N, C-alpha and C positions, 0 to 999 in steps of 0.2 A: 264521689270527688274526693280529693284533697284539700284537706280545711286546716288551718295554721290561726293562731290570738295572737299573733305579729304581725306586723306592717314594715320593711323599712324603706327606708332611703339609701342609692347611693349616690355619692359624689365626687366624679372623677376628677383627678388631677390634681395637681400641690398646692397648698394655699399659698401663691402667688400672686402678685399682683396682676399680675397681666390677665393671670386665667380664671380672672377672679368675673369674668361676665362671661354668657350664656350667651349659643352660637344663634341669635330669631333671627332671620328672616324674612320679610315680607313684600310678596311682586305688588307692586304700585297699581295704578288703575291705568298709568303712564307707559309700565313695561318695565318698568327700573326697579331694581332690588332694594331695599332702603331694611337697614339692620337697623332691629328695637331692641329694647331691655324687658325686664320681665315685670319693670314696673311700671309700662305705657299701657293707659286705660286702655285701648283695647289687646292687648297679652292677654286676658283670660278667654274671651269671646271667640277672638282666633285660636285659643287653643283647646277652646271645648264649644264646639259649636250646636251641641246637642244637652250640654246642661244653660247655658245660654243661646238660644237658638232666635232673640231678639236682640242679640248683638250691643245689649246695653254691659255701659263702662265696666272695668271692675272696682279693683282699689288704682286710689290717684293720691296724691300726701294735698294738695288742697280742699280733701273735705273736711267742713266744718262739723267741728262737733257742735251738738245737741246740744243748750242749755239745762243744767243743773246745777244744782247747792253743793255736790261736795270738794271737798277743798284741789282737788288733784283736779277738775274738771277748770277750776278758776288759773292755774297757771299756762293749760296746752288752752289750743283755741283749735286744732287741727284732731282727727280720726285717725290712730295709728293703724298700723297694715293688720296686726294680730286683731283688732278690734274689728277690721271691717271682716277678718275671715271668721272668726268670732260670731258673729251678725248674719250672714249669711251662710255658715252651717246650724242654726237654731230653725228649730218646728215652727211655722205660724197659723195658725186657725187664717189670714187672709189674702197667705202664699200659697201654689204650687209645689208639697214637697218631691218637686222629682229628682232636685238634687240626691237627696237623701237617700232617694228609691233607687240610685242609677248602679248600686251595685260596686262592679272591679272601678270603671268612673268617679265614680265615687271615691274609694280609694286612691284613684291617683289622683284626684280634683284634691283632698287635705294630703297628699304628701308633697305636691309642688306647691300648694302652700305655705305647710310649714318650713318646705324650702326655699320659697322667699323672705318671708319671715328672720330664719336664721343670715340665713345670708344679708338682708340687707342690716342688721341687725351689728353683724359680724364687717362689712363696710365702715357703721357710723365708728365701731372702735379701731377700723384699723386707717383710717381720716381725722380723729379727735382723739391723738394719743396726745399733744399739748395740753389738750384741754382738761383729759381726764389725771396725769400727774400720776402714775400708778407705785410708783419709784417713789414719792413722796408718801404717797400709802401706803407703800407697802414696811416701811419704816417704821411708821404707829402703829400698823398692827404686830408688831418687834414687839415695842415697845408697851404698848399692853398685855402681849402675852409673860415677859418677863417680871411683872406687876408693881411699875409707875405706874400712881393714878393721875399723878401733878402734874399738869400740863406743862410749866414752866422747865420741866426735864425733856 
């Protein structure tokens, strides 16, 4: 049997704003087709019915962050997508590890989770360019590389 130590993901298409969405169609109970994106809470249970047999929700943007005493959690109130998938991919004594033992389906789930996280962060960068002001920071980096340490210059 062929084996490999690497897993790859293909993202087809150019990085154009019009192509940034996956084409996911769901047939509703009334019979009409509805377009959803990968951030829909039902997407993972529809995509992986063997891994999530009870139809539990996947990632939602409104999952509250559990109280913790760290400084980072004081600023944030919601769980990130990366944290959600990190939690789902860990083995626990109180849960069945069927996701981890599903072999090729597990690999597909991990690649899909990775592409969801990366496409979400790329969408954030694409839509928040004015707040990021990267052109201002590039000048700051150039000044530091030149050895200027006086902030007034």
